[in-house]
Kinemage of the C-alpha trace (Angstrom):
@kinemage 1
@onewidth
@group {chain A} dominant
@subgroup {mainchain}
@vectorlist {calphas} color= white
{ca met a 1} P 66.752 -76.235 72.533
{ca thr a 2} L 68.769 -79.457 72.890
{ca pro a 3} L 71.909 -80.440 70.900
{ca asn a 4} L 69.886 -83.182 69.211
{ca met a 5} L 67.334 -80.643 67.996
{ca val a 6} L 70.124 -78.455 66.583
{ca gly a 7} L 71.715 -81.470 64.874
{ca phe a 8} L 68.385 -82.617 63.448
{ca ser a 9} L 67.771 -79.112 62.068
{ca phe a 10} L 71.039 -79.314 60.120
{ca leu a 11} L 70.122 -82.767 58.826
{ca met a 12} L 66.863 -81.347 57.487
{ca ile a 13} L 68.808 -78.877 55.341
{ca gly a 14} L 70.421 -81.897 53.670
{ca val a 15} L 67.004 -83.491 53.150
{ca phe a 16} L 65.660 -80.363 51.471
{ca leu a 17} L 68.776 -80.074 49.286
{ca ile a 18} L 68.148 -83.618 48.005
{ca ile a 19} L 64.481 -82.759 47.378
{ca gly a 20} L 65.549 -79.610 45.523
{ca lys a 21} L 68.009 -81.622 43.424
{ca val a 22} L 65.347 -84.182 42.473
{ca val a 23} L 62.786 -81.495 41.615
{ca arg a 24} L 65.347 -79.679 39.462
{ca leu a 25} L 66.360 -82.896 37.722
{ca his a 26} L 62.754 -83.601 36.690
{ca thr a 27} L 61.649 -80.024 35.925
{ca lys a 28} L 63.016 -78.764 32.614
{ca trp a 29} L 61.944 -75.129 32.976
{ca leu a 30} L 63.835 -74.844 36.277
{ca arg a 31} L 66.982 -76.152 34.578
{ca asn a 32} L 66.469 -73.699 31.736
{ca leu a 33} L 66.408 -70.880 34.306
{ca phe a 34} L 69.678 -72.233 35.758
{ca leu a 35} L 68.285 -72.044 39.290
{ca pro a 36} L 70.563 -73.997 41.660
{ca ser a 37} L 69.110 -76.796 43.770
{ca ser a 38} L 69.682 -74.794 46.957
{ca ile a 39} L 67.339 -71.984 45.844
{ca ile a 40} L 64.691 -74.511 44.786
{ca ala a 41} L 65.115 -76.310 48.126
{ca gly a 42} L 64.781 -73.029 50.011
{ca phe a 43} L 61.515 -72.177 48.284
{ca ile a 44} L 60.122 -75.672 48.872
{ca ala a 45} L 60.926 -75.265 52.573
{ca leu a 46} L 59.322 -71.811 52.509
{ca phe a 47} L 56.108 -73.219 51.013
{ca leu a 48} L 56.010 -75.990 53.635
{ca gly a 49} L 56.578 -73.496 56.466
{ca pro a 50} L 54.331 -71.130 58.422
{ca asp a 51} L 53.804 -68.492 55.711
{ca val a 52} L 52.190 -70.814 53.142
{ca leu a 53} L 51.202 -74.331 54.268
{ca gly a 54} L 51.103 -73.145 57.886
{ca arg a 55} L 48.241 -70.803 57.044
{ca leu a 56} L 46.257 -73.901 56.092
{ca thr a 57} L 47.321 -76.326 58.843
{ca ser a 58} L 46.676 -73.729 61.553
{ca gln a 59} L 43.008 -73.859 60.578
{ca phe a 60} L 42.703 -77.585 61.313
{ca leu a 61} L 45.298 -78.474 63.968
{ca glu a 62} L 45.542 -77.621 67.628
{ca gln a 63} L 48.108 -74.986 68.556
{ca glu a 64} L 50.005 -77.573 70.605
{ca ser a 65} L 50.607 -79.684 67.473
{ca val a 66} L 54.181 -79.775 66.177
{ca phe a 67} L 52.803 -79.187 62.662
{ca tyr a 68} L 50.504 -76.287 63.616
{ca asn a 69} L 52.624 -73.845 61.555
{ca gly a 70} L 53.275 -76.234 58.652
{ca leu a 71} L 55.439 -79.300 58.105
{ca ile a 72} L 58.581 -77.619 59.468
{ca pro a 73} L 58.506 -77.379 63.277
{ca asp a 74} L 59.288 -74.027 64.893
{ca phe a 75} L 62.459 -75.315 66.560
{ca ile a 76} L 63.987 -76.048 63.132
{ca leu a 77} L 63.215 -72.535 61.886
{ca asp a 78} L 64.697 -71.121 65.115
{ca val a 79} L 67.973 -72.934 64.338
{ca trp a 80} L 67.932 -71.873 60.672
{ca arg a 81} L 67.358 -68.136 61.197
{ca pro a 82} L 70.889 -67.222 62.394
{ca leu a 83} L 72.674 -69.520 59.920
{ca pro a 84} L 72.901 -67.039 56.991
{ca gly a 85} L 74.788 -64.545 59.135
{ca met a 86} L 77.273 -67.264 60.107
{ca phe a 87} L 77.819 -69.064 56.797
{ca ile a 88} L 78.217 -65.878 54.747
{ca asn a 89} L 81.566 -65.457 56.544
{ca ile a 90} L 82.760 -68.779 55.113
{ca val a 91} L 81.658 -67.807 51.592
{ca phe a 92} L 83.514 -64.484 51.651
{ca ala a 93} L 86.600 -65.773 53.485
{ca ala a 94} L 87.032 -68.342 50.695
{ca leu a 95} L 86.503 -65.850 47.877
{ca phe a 96} L 90.181 -65.265 47.001
{ca leu a 97} L 91.788 -68.284 48.685
{ca gly a 98} L 93.641 -70.484 46.228
{ca lys a 99} L 93.743 -67.774 43.552
{ca lys a 100} L 97.139 -66.252 42.919
{ca val a 101} L 96.557 -62.505 42.790
{ca pro a 102} L 98.073 -61.003 39.607
{ca gly a 103} L 99.648 -57.552 39.514
{ca val a 104} L 97.410 -54.497 39.425
{ca lys a 105} L 98.815 -53.487 36.016
{ca lys a 106} L 97.847 -56.825 34.454
{ca ile a 107} L 94.386 -56.689 36.051
{ca trp a 108} L 93.847 -53.173 34.687
{ca asn a 109} L 95.088 -53.998 31.169
{ca val a 110} L 92.781 -56.997 30.872
{ca ala a 111} L 89.709 -55.904 32.840
{ca gly a 112} L 89.919 -52.104 33.140
{ca pro a 113} L 86.721 -51.342 31.151
{ca gln a 114} L 84.721 -53.990 33.035
{ca ile a 115} L 85.986 -52.730 36.406
{ca val a 116} L 84.964 -49.157 35.604
{ca met a 117} L 81.589 -50.144 34.172
{ca gly a 118} L 80.893 -52.482 37.085
{ca gln a 119} L 81.629 -49.715 39.587
{ca ala a 120} L 79.485 -47.228 37.650
{ca val a 121} L 76.525 -49.618 37.529
{ca ser a 122} L 76.796 -50.559 41.220
{ca trp a 123} L 77.107 -46.980 42.485
{ca gly a 124} L 74.340 -46.038 40.063
{ca gln a 125} L 72.099 -48.570 41.790
{ca tyr a 126} L 72.596 -46.624 45.020
{ca val a 127} L 71.688 -43.396 43.196
{ca ile a 128} L 68.448 -44.684 41.670
{ca gly a 129} L 67.528 -46.554 44.863
{ca leu a 130} L 68.020 -43.510 47.080
{ca leu a 131} L 66.207 -41.211 44.636
{ca leu a 132} L 63.251 -43.614 44.509
{ca thr a 133} L 63.222 -43.864 48.304
{ca leu a 134} L 63.461 -40.104 48.932
{ca leu a 135} L 60.924 -39.115 46.261
{ca val a 136} L 58.423 -41.987 46.423
{ca leu a 137} L 58.908 -44.802 48.929
{ca thr a 138} L 59.387 -42.758 52.108
{ca pro a 139} L 56.851 -39.960 51.410
{ca leu a 140} L 54.108 -42.219 49.982
{ca phe a 141} L 54.670 -45.567 51.700
{ca gly a 142} L 56.491 -44.498 54.865
{ca met a 143} L 59.450 -46.804 54.155
{ca asn a 144} L 62.655 -46.571 56.128
{ca pro a 145} L 65.325 -44.526 54.245
{ca leu a 146} L 67.598 -47.579 54.445
{ca ala a 147} L 65.488 -48.990 51.590
{ca gly a 148} L 67.648 -46.852 49.300
{ca ala a 149} L 70.437 -49.426 49.598
{ca leu a 150} L 68.252 -52.459 48.827
{ca ile a 151} L 68.861 -52.530 45.065
{ca glu a 152} L 72.649 -52.736 45.299
{ca ile a 153} L 72.521 -55.183 48.201
{ca ser a 154} L 70.083 -57.493 46.393
{ca phe a 155} L 70.931 -57.206 42.701
{ca val a 156} L 74.733 -57.011 42.862
{ca gly a 157} L 75.188 -58.588 46.283
{ca gly a 158} L 72.673 -61.392 45.764
{ca his a 159} L 71.067 -63.776 48.261
{ca gly a 160} L 74.242 -64.308 50.262
{ca thr a 161} L 74.832 -60.625 50.940
{ca ala a 162} L 71.143 -59.964 51.595
{ca ala a 163} L 70.977 -62.783 54.132
{ca gly a 164} L 74.324 -61.877 55.688
{ca leu a 165} L 73.133 -58.327 56.384
{ca ala a 166} L 69.997 -59.486 58.248
{ca ser a 167} L 71.460 -58.652 61.670
{ca thr a 168} L 72.571 -55.221 60.430
{ca phe a 169} L 69.058 -54.493 59.157
{ca glu a 170} L 67.641 -55.558 62.521
{ca asn a 171} L 70.150 -53.552 64.566
{ca leu a 172} L 69.345 -50.427 62.571
{ca gly a 173} L 65.585 -50.773 63.049
{ca phe a 174} L 64.684 -52.038 59.570
{ca ala a 175} L 64.309 -55.779 60.172
{ca glu a 176} L 61.890 -56.166 57.254
{ca gly a 177} L 64.678 -54.980 54.948
{ca ala a 178} L 66.300 -58.427 55.042
{ca asp a 179} L 63.144 -60.109 53.726
{ca leu a 180} L 62.705 -57.463 51.027
{ca ala a 181} L 66.357 -57.852 50.033
{ca leu a 182} L 66.022 -61.638 49.697
{ca gly a 183} L 62.878 -61.225 47.620
{ca leu a 184} L 64.585 -58.688 45.354
{ca ala a 185} L 67.605 -60.980 44.982
{ca thr a 186} L 65.284 -63.719 43.720
{ca val a 187} L 63.687 -61.311 41.243
{ca gly a 188} L 67.182 -60.292 40.170
{ca ile a 189} L 68.220 -63.846 39.298
{ca leu a 190} L 65.064 -64.449 37.262
{ca val a 191} L 65.381 -61.106 35.466
{ca gly a 192} L 69.087 -61.663 34.841
{ca val a 193} L 68.590 -65.051 33.197
{ca val a 194} L 65.384 -64.314 31.263
{ca ala a 195} L 66.301 -60.780 30.145
{ca gly a 196} L 69.866 -61.874 29.404
{ca ile a 197} L 68.768 -64.701 27.091
{ca ile a 198} L 66.286 -62.375 25.340
{ca ile a 199} L 69.067 -59.800 24.839
{ca ile a 200} L 71.380 -62.479 23.431
{ca asn a 201} L 68.728 -63.614 20.936
{ca ile a 202} L 68.058 -60.022 19.854
{ca gly a 203} L 71.813 -59.377 19.665
{ca tyr a 204} L 72.258 -62.473 17.515
{ca arg a 205} L 69.620 -61.243 15.031
{ca lys a 206} L 71.094 -57.723 15.036
{ca gly a 207} L 74.624 -58.993 14.511
{ca phe a 208} L 76.074 -58.022 17.917
{ca ala a 209} L 76.357 -61.562 19.253
{ca lys a 210} L 78.848 -62.966 16.769
{ca his a 211} L 79.955 -66.056 18.671
{ca val a 212} L 76.654 -67.690 19.679
{ca gly a 213} L 76.928 -71.378 18.828
{ca gly a 214} L 73.538 -72.461 17.526
{ca lys a 215} L 70.111 -72.786 19.080
{ca asp a 216} L 70.834 -75.283 21.840
{ca tyr a 217} L 73.369 -73.443 23.938
{ca phe a 218} L 73.932 -76.205 26.499
{ca thr a 219} L 73.566 -79.926 26.806
{ca glu a 220} L 71.537 -81.155 29.772
{ca glu a 221} L 74.805 -82.111 31.497
{ca glu a 222} L 76.170 -78.584 31.028
{ca lys a 223} L 72.933 -77.087 32.366
{ca glu a 224} L 73.273 -79.241 35.438
{ca arg a 225} L 76.894 -78.258 35.994
{ca leu a 226} L 76.358 -74.534 35.365
{ca gly a 227} L 73.261 -74.398 37.530
{ca glu a 228} L 75.154 -75.832 40.473
{ca ser a 229} L 78.323 -73.755 39.933
{ca his a 230} L 79.272 -71.282 42.647
{ca gly a 231} L 82.377 -69.794 41.064
{ca phe a 232} L 85.479 -70.336 38.964
{ca glu a 233} L 87.041 -73.774 39.211
{ca met a 234} L 90.686 -74.366 38.379
{ca glu a 235} L 92.932 -77.401 38.196
{ca pro a 236} L 96.284 -76.294 39.574
{ca gln a 237} L 99.134 -78.550 40.581
{ca val a 238} L 98.309 -78.997 44.263
{ca lys a 239} L 100.543 -80.458 46.938
{ca glu a 240} L 98.828 -82.201 49.822
{ca ala a 241} L 99.709 -81.167 53.366
{ca lys a 242} L 100.856 -84.138 55.449
{ca ala a 243} L 99.584 -85.156 58.909
{ca ile a 244} L 96.240 -83.421 58.374
{ca glu a 245} L 93.254 -84.290 56.226
{ca pro a 246} L 92.963 -81.975 53.162
{ca leu a 247} L 89.400 -81.010 54.065
{ca ala a 248} L 90.384 -80.207 57.653
{ca phe a 249} L 93.406 -78.219 56.432
{ca his a 250} L 91.349 -76.062 54.080
{ca leu a 251} L 88.609 -75.561 56.653
{ca ser a 252} L 91.347 -74.386 59.009
{ca leu a 253} L 92.579 -71.866 56.430
{ca ile a 254} L 89.062 -70.457 56.058
{ca ala a 255} L 88.651 -70.372 59.834
{ca phe a 256} L 91.963 -68.519 60.174
{ca ala a 257} L 90.832 -65.995 57.562
{ca ile a 258} L 87.596 -65.391 59.506
{ca val a 259} L 89.566 -64.960 62.741
{ca ile a 260} L 91.781 -62.367 61.023
{ca gly a 261} L 88.623 -60.607 59.870
{ca tyr a 262} L 87.248 -60.664 63.406
{ca val a 263} L 90.468 -59.165 64.787
{ca leu a 264} L 90.301 -56.428 62.124
{ca gln a 265} L 86.652 -55.781 62.974
{ca gln a 266} L 87.289 -55.448 66.700
{ca gly a 267} L 90.352 -53.291 66.025
{ca leu a 268} L 88.316 -50.907 63.869
{ca ile a 269} L 85.573 -50.737 66.510
{ca leu a 270} L 88.178 -49.963 69.187
{ca leu a 271} L 89.891 -47.365 66.976
{ca glu a 272} L 86.588 -45.658 66.225
{ca ala a 273} L 85.556 -45.685 69.891
{ca ser a 274} L 88.827 -44.022 70.926
{ca thr a 275} L 88.827 -41.374 68.151
{ca trp a 276} L 85.802 -39.741 66.520
{ca gly a 277} L 83.426 -42.085 68.341
{ca ala a 278} L 84.588 -40.567 71.645
{ca trp a 279} L 84.036 -37.020 70.365
{ca thr a 280} L 80.660 -37.557 68.666
{ca asp a 281} L 77.725 -39.933 68.858
{ca val a 282} L 78.345 -41.141 65.289
{ca val a 283} L 79.696 -44.702 64.992
{ca leu a 284} L 79.779 -47.002 61.981
{ca phe a 285} L 81.886 -50.089 62.624
{ca pro a 286} L 79.704 -51.735 65.313
{ca tyr a 287} L 77.079 -52.088 62.565
{ca val a 288} L 79.443 -53.358 59.838
{ca pro a 289} L 79.133 -57.171 59.570
{ca leu a 290} L 82.084 -59.526 59.693
{ca phe a 291} L 81.967 -61.025 56.205
{ca pro a 292} L 83.715 -58.266 54.157
{ca leu a 293} L 86.535 -58.250 56.695
{ca ala a 294} L 86.682 -62.066 56.530
{ca met a 295} L 87.237 -61.609 52.795
{ca ile a 296} L 90.217 -59.350 53.566
{ca gly a 297} L 91.418 -62.039 55.973
{ca gly a 298} L 91.328 -64.530 53.100
{ca val a 299} L 93.377 -62.189 50.920
{ca ile a 300} L 95.953 -61.838 53.739
{ca val a 301} L 96.215 -65.629 54.076
{ca gln a 302} L 96.646 -66.008 50.306
{ca ile a 303} L 99.335 -63.285 50.144
{ca phe a 304} L 101.165 -64.996 53.038
{ca phe a 305} L 101.193 -68.315 51.158
{ca asp a 306} L 102.299 -66.564 47.950
{ca lys a 307} L 105.181 -64.779 49.687
{ca leu a 308} L 106.437 -68.027 51.206
{ca asp a 309} L 105.964 -69.780 47.830
{ca ile a 310} L 103.732 -72.433 49.397
{ca his a 311} L 100.561 -71.440 47.538
{ca met a 312} L 100.513 -74.860 45.871
{ca tyr a 313} L 99.238 -76.352 49.156
{ca ile a 314} L 95.927 -74.511 48.726
{ca asp a 315} L 93.543 -76.458 46.502
{ca gln a 316} L 91.218 -73.890 44.938
{ca asn a 317} L 88.752 -76.590 43.865
{ca leu a 318} L 88.446 -77.832 47.450
{ca ile a 319} L 88.067 -74.248 48.717
{ca ser a 320} L 85.350 -73.738 46.105
{ca lys a 321} L 83.506 -76.860 47.279
{ca ile a 322} L 83.608 -75.713 50.922
{ca ser a 323} L 82.350 -72.288 49.856
{ca gly a 324} L 79.645 -73.919 47.737
{ca phe a 325} L 78.488 -76.031 50.675
{ca ala a 326} L 78.314 -72.939 52.909
{ca leu a 327} L 76.378 -71.051 50.231
{ca asp a 328} L 73.893 -73.920 49.864
{ca val a 329} L 73.257 -73.993 53.629
{ca leu a 330} L 72.936 -70.206 53.617
{ca leu a 331} L 70.433 -70.134 50.738
{ca val a 332} L 68.191 -72.889 52.099
{ca ser a 333} L 68.062 -71.420 55.606
{ca ala a 334} L 67.603 -67.827 54.398
{ca leu a 335} L 64.818 -68.566 51.907
{ca ala a 336} L 63.051 -70.999 54.246
{ca thr a 337} L 62.793 -68.301 56.931
{ca leu a 338} L 61.836 -65.523 54.508
{ca ser a 339} L 58.731 -63.589 55.584
{ca leu a 340} L 56.224 -63.448 52.733
{ca gln a 341} L 54.016 -61.322 54.945
{ca val a 342} L 56.616 -58.527 54.922
{ca ile a 343} L 56.830 -58.611 51.115
{ca gly a 344} L 53.022 -58.642 50.874
{ca glu a 345} L 52.730 -55.620 53.163
{ca asn a 346} L 55.249 -53.715 51.021
{ca ile a 347} L 54.326 -55.125 47.609
{ca leu a 348} L 54.059 -51.807 45.740
{ca ala a 349} L 57.388 -50.552 47.067
{ca phe a 350} L 58.904 -53.976 46.322
{ca leu a 351} L 57.690 -53.905 42.699
{ca leu a 352} L 58.892 -50.330 42.180
{ca leu a 353} L 62.377 -51.235 43.421
{ca ala a 354} L 62.489 -54.281 41.137
{ca ile a 355} L 61.287 -52.358 38.054
{ca val a 356} L 63.648 -49.409 38.555
{ca ala a 357} L 66.622 -51.714 39.181
{ca thr a 358} L 65.891 -53.765 36.071
{ca ala a 359} L 65.489 -50.649 33.913
{ca trp a 360} L 68.828 -49.219 35.119
{ca asn a 361} L 70.719 -52.448 34.468
{ca val a 362} L 69.263 -52.899 30.980
{ca phe a 363} L 70.043 -49.249 30.151
{ca ala a 364} L 73.592 -49.629 31.451
{ca phe a 365} L 74.214 -52.698 29.303
{ca leu a 366} L 72.625 -51.419 26.085
{ca tyr a 367} L 73.808 -47.792 26.256
{ca leu a 368} L 76.941 -47.728 28.405
{ca gly a 369} L 78.309 -51.113 27.335
{ca pro a 370} L 79.190 -50.228 23.724
{ca arg a 371} L 80.545 -46.842 24.859
{ca met a 372} L 82.686 -48.026 27.781
{ca ile a 373} L 83.975 -51.403 26.577
{ca pro a 374} L 86.152 -50.907 23.470
{ca glu a 375} L 86.383 -54.524 22.285
{ca his a 376} L 83.798 -57.348 22.375
{ca trp a 377} L 81.446 -55.139 24.367
{ca phe a 378} L 78.491 -57.504 23.950
{ca glu a 379} L 80.142 -60.603 25.400
{ca arg a 380} L 82.056 -58.727 28.110
{ca gly a 381} L 79.097 -56.537 29.026
{ca leu a 382} L 76.851 -59.589 29.436
{ca gly a 383} L 78.998 -60.806 32.318
{ca asp a 384} L 78.633 -57.445 34.041
{ca phe a 385} L 74.881 -57.382 33.332
{ca gly a 386} L 74.402 -60.869 34.784
{ca gln a 387} L 76.403 -60.061 37.913
{ca ala a 388} L 74.677 -56.697 38.428
{ca thr a 389} L 71.239 -58.273 38.020
{ca gly a 390} L 71.533 -61.634 39.695
{ca met a 391} L 74.832 -63.100 40.826
{ca thr a 392} L 78.273 -64.026 39.535
{ca ala a 393} L 77.008 -67.380 38.207
{ca thr a 394} L 74.402 -65.535 36.113
{ca gly a 395} L 77.154 -63.509 34.469
{ca leu a 396} L 79.118 -66.694 33.787
{ca leu a 397} L 76.246 -68.507 32.127
{ca leu a 398} L 75.312 -65.508 29.937
{ca met a 399} L 78.912 -65.240 28.727
{ca lys a 400} L 78.906 -68.999 28.096
{ca ile a 401} L 75.791 -68.649 25.914
{ca ala a 402} L 77.162 -65.673 23.974
{ca asp a 403} L 80.697 -67.068 23.637
{ca pro a 404} L 80.612 -70.849 24.119
{ca glu a 405} L 84.082 -71.403 22.631
{ca tyr a 406} L 85.692 -68.550 24.638
{ca gln a 407} L 86.800 -66.723 21.485
{ca thr a 408} L 86.765 -63.351 23.292
{ca pro a 409} L 88.566 -62.153 26.455
{ca ala a 410} L 85.209 -61.854 28.243
{ca leu a 411} L 85.750 -64.649 30.779
{ca met a 412} L 89.309 -63.645 31.650
{ca gly a 413} L 88.298 -59.999 32.059
{ca phe a 414} L 85.338 -61.007 34.200
{ca gly a 415} L 87.549 -63.054 36.499
{ca tyr a 416} L 90.173 -60.316 36.879
{ca lys a 417} L 87.451 -57.741 37.448
{ca gln a 418} L 86.387 -59.440 40.697
{ca ile a 419} L 89.741 -58.680 42.337
{ca leu a 420} L 89.141 -54.907 42.194
{ca phe a 421} L 85.347 -55.122 42.354
{ca glu a 422} L 84.133 -57.478 45.074
{ca pro a 423} L 86.252 -56.047 47.917
{ca phe a 424} L 84.223 -52.841 47.572
{ca val a 425} L 80.730 -53.340 46.085
{ca gly a 426} L 78.564 -56.389 45.472
{ca gly a 427} L 78.938 -57.530 49.073
{ca gly a 428} L 82.231 -55.810 49.876
{ca leu a 429} L 83.118 -53.047 52.303
{ca val a 430} L 80.955 -50.388 50.644
{ca thr a 431} L 77.905 -52.657 50.580
{ca ala a 432} L 78.355 -53.583 54.230
{ca ala a 433} L 78.967 -49.989 55.339
{ca ser a 434} L 76.184 -48.424 53.271
{ca leu a 435} L 73.428 -49.237 55.775
{ca pro a 436} L 75.161 -47.819 58.883
{ca phe a 437} L 76.343 -44.814 56.837
{ca ile a 438} L 72.795 -43.973 55.721
{ca tyr a 439} L 71.580 -44.548 59.270
{ca gln a 440} L 74.161 -42.189 60.806
{ca phe a 441} L 74.467 -39.459 58.172
{ca gly a 442} L 71.133 -39.674 56.348
{ca pro a 443} L 70.182 -40.766 52.812
{ca val a 444} L 70.828 -37.337 51.235
{ca val a 445} L 74.518 -37.364 52.187
{ca phe a 446} L 75.000 -40.874 50.837
{ca leu a 447} L 73.053 -39.923 47.683
{ca ile a 448} L 75.436 -37.003 47.044
{ca ile a 449} L 78.492 -39.237 47.576
{ca ser a 450} L 77.056 -42.004 45.359
{ca thr a 451} L 76.183 -39.516 42.606
{ca val a 452} L 79.678 -38.014 42.596
{ca ile a 453} L 81.321 -41.458 42.423
{ca thr a 454} L 78.898 -42.655 39.713
{ca val a 455} L 79.540 -39.571 37.589
{ca phe a 456} L 83.297 -40.013 38.063
{ca phe a 457} L 83.273 -43.613 36.808
{ca leu a 458} L 80.894 -42.735 33.952
{ca val a 459} L 83.002 -39.828 32.730
{ca phe a 460} L 86.259 -41.743 33.199
{ca gly a 461} L 84.935 -44.772 31.325
{ca leu a 462} L 83.375 -42.788 28.491
{ca val a 463} L 86.553 -40.733 28.008
{ca lys a 464} L 89.176 -43.418 28.627
{ca phe a 465} L 87.603 -46.455 26.966
{ca asn a 466} L 85.104 -45.063 24.421
{ca pro a 467} L 85.736 -47.016 21.175
{ca lys a 468} L 84.972 -43.992 18.966
{ca arg a 469} L 87.463 -41.790 20.798
{ca lys a 470} L 90.105 -44.519 20.690
{ca gly a 471} L 89.432 -45.012 16.983
{ca lys a 472} L 89.887 -41.302 16.280
{ca ala a 473} L 93.096 -41.224 18.314
{ca gln a 474} L 94.506 -44.187 16.378
{ca thr a 475} L 93.554 -42.554 13.057
{ca ala a 476} L 95.306 -39.323 14.092
{ca glu a 477} L 98.443 -41.257 15.046
{ca gln a 478} L 98.472 -43.048 11.687
{ca thr a 479} L 98.007 -39.743 9.843
{ca asn a 480} L 100.897 -38.152 11.697
């Protein structure tokens, strides 16, 4: 592998991104599904690779031909395979950079119900996934018990988390789990958008969706912008650092955050090795990937800038663009190297995981939403449903459809929720540690822990935030 071959492989990602953009621009149904160009580009590359077109070209070309396995040479795929595990660190390191962290009290007052419901749904995904694995997938299909974590990794974590955990899956002896997780993440996005729009239309007819603004929710320009959005964009008053290019400065901040995460990771590995790791054979941290710790590194950098009152030098829009670029590279490379053969060999288990996950998320929204979110449960719950089924952008677009004029606190609550949500589940520390924990202690132990935590958040949310209970309490106060 020469440097020129590596460089050319990166250039090809750009070529496929342009192709994906053009296809999306001229394909209305893809825009209506709000699929970003990077996902479309990844699937085009997958179809032109060894698992689809390669099956055909291998019948007609000599094995020595550069196109024997399709139109994408093997050396390009060899360069692309490790990219998701690298670029996911950039995405997570940038997650909280440029965003002034409000106080915990303000976060709780605005987003408390959504935080509790989000945690309940995410931990519940572990419960249903582990139950399905223990009762059906392992006994009937011989699947690795680690499959119990696939739903949370794929549906809440999304493509980025699924791809970023590929090395962890491989190290723990379940390499096919990464391909299944990517496939499930794709199903999650489609289910999130399609089911979400159906729910909004039903809610509009039933009178729940009170702020929907007509039949055509978005202009074509808005569809384009939403489909390519990777997060919240802000327009703060930014000061430009002198003697260094803004792009280089912000890349350096992200790099510093990743380095902090790496130091934390190695420190935890060393601590574990010198404590319980020296007394037992059970170790966790060597299997925990870098990206959740890189996210903590980003928080540390942001707090440092806040304390010194120099936070205005961090341009959140520029950070978002760097993160978006990294996510695009990650998605194209991850989907292009996805193994369709693995999904085909496990198709029944794959479908069962997708069906059970979808059923749990729909139940959580329709039943738990109105009972755990006291005000504007429909609009606020849609954001949680979209995030728990597809990705953060799915939650944003569903809230935009249901509340286009932002007449409810749904968007603000959704944004604040991420501060106490993403560091733990949906790609955070719990998501990253779930695989090594199941591997070391077994699925039953993690099932018991997940069940206890799920029940805690359910009971707390139903007691603390239940609109009927709050209404009765207010009536009693007025009577007294």
